[in-house]
KOLTI-484543 format. One record per residue (C-alpha): x, y, z. Coordinates in nm, 2 decimals, decimal comma, padded with zeros to 4 digits. Layout:
N
<xx = X; yy = Y; zz = Z>
...
***
This chain:
66
<xx = 00,32; yy = 01,57; zz = -00,96>
<xx = 00,56; yy = 01,29; zz = -00,88>
<xx = 00,97; yy = 01,36; zz = -00,83>
<xx = 01,20; yy = 01,08; zz = -00,88>
<xx = 01,25; yy = 01,05; zz = -00,49>
<xx = 00,86; yy = 01,00; zz = -00,45>
<xx = 00,87; yy = 00,76; zz = -00,72>
<xx = 01,15; yy = 00,55; zz = -00,55>
<xx = 00,98; yy = 00,57; zz = -00,21>
<xx = 00,64; yy = 00,46; zz = -00,34>
<xx = 00,81; yy = 00,13; zz = -00,53>
<xx = 01,01; yy = 00,08; zz = -00,21>
<xx = 00,68; yy = 00,09; zz = -00,03>
<xx = 00,50; yy = -00,12; zz = -00,29>
<xx = 00,79; yy = -00,40; zz = -00,24>
<xx = 00,77; yy = -00,39; zz = 00,16>
<xx = 00,39; yy = -00,44; zz = 00,14>
<xx = 00,44; yy = -00,73; zz = -00,10>
<xx = 00,70; yy = -00,88; zz = 00,11>
<xx = 00,49; yy = -00,82; zz = 00,40>
<xx = 00,22; yy = -01,02; zz = 00,26>
<xx = 00,44; yy = -01,30; zz = 00,11>
<xx = 00,60; yy = -01,37; zz = 00,46>
<xx = 00,23; yy = -01,39; zz = 00,61>
<xx = 00,13; yy = -01,68; zz = 00,34>
<xx = -00,02; yy = -01,43; zz = 00,06>
<xx = -00,27; yy = -01,26; zz = 00,32>
<xx = -00,30; yy = -01,03; zz = 00,62>
<xx = -00,62; yy = -00,89; zz = 00,78>
<xx = -00,72; yy = -00,52; zz = 00,64>
<xx = -00,75; yy = -00,38; zz = 00,96>
<xx = -00,40; yy = -00,48; zz = 01,07>
<xx = -00,22; yy = -00,32; zz = 00,79>
<xx = -00,01; yy = -00,02; zz = 00,87>
<xx = 00,04; yy = 00,09; zz = 00,49>
<xx = -00,16; yy = 00,37; zz = 00,33>
<xx = -00,48; yy = 00,35; zz = 00,19>
<xx = -00,34; yy = 00,46; zz = -00,15>
<xx = -00,08; yy = 00,21; zz = -00,15>
<xx = -00,33; yy = -00,04; zz = -00,08>
<xx = -00,56; yy = 00,10; zz = -00,37>
<xx = -00,23; yy = 00,12; zz = -00,62>
<xx = -00,18; yy = -00,28; zz = -00,57>
<xx = -00,58; yy = -00,36; zz = -00,60>
<xx = -00,59; yy = -00,11; zz = -00,93>
<xx = -00,29; yy = -00,32; zz = -01,09>
<xx = -00,44; yy = -00,66; zz = -01,01>
<xx = -00,15; yy = -00,72; zz = -00,76>
<xx = -00,36; yy = -00,83; zz = -00,46>
<xx = -00,74; yy = -00,81; zz = -00,39>
<xx = -00,97; yy = -00,76; zz = -00,11>
<xx = -01,21; yy = -01,07; zz = 00,03>
<xx = -01,48; yy = -01,08; zz = 00,31>
<xx = -01,41; yy = -01,42; zz = 00,48>
<xx = -01,70; yy = -01,37; zz = 00,71>
<xx = -01,43; yy = -01,31; zz = 00,99>
<xx = -01,32; yy = -00,96; zz = 00,84>
<xx = -01,16; yy = -00,83; zz = 00,54>
<xx = -00,84; yy = -00,97; zz = 00,39>
<xx = -00,56; yy = -00,83; zz = 00,16>
<xx = -00,45; yy = -01,14; zz = -00,02>
<xx = -00,23; yy = -01,17; zz = -00,32>
<xx = -00,36; yy = -01,23; zz = -00,67>
<xx = -00,29; yy = -01,59; zz = -00,79>
<xx = -00,08; yy = -01,52; zz = -01,12>
<xx = -00,07; yy = -01,84; zz = -01,33>
***
């Protein structure tokens, strides 16, 4: 069960990951990320980010919102 403290921490972690991606041009190599798998999966599930295979590795990229 999530508590208010864990919800705030989760929101802060999401914001930290999004800021990290924005500072790297909207994408980062998946193997270089230190964020939890749960956090990354949460961003993918909410259609905020996606994983792409470039042939040189897998990247986490921000979704384009138009």
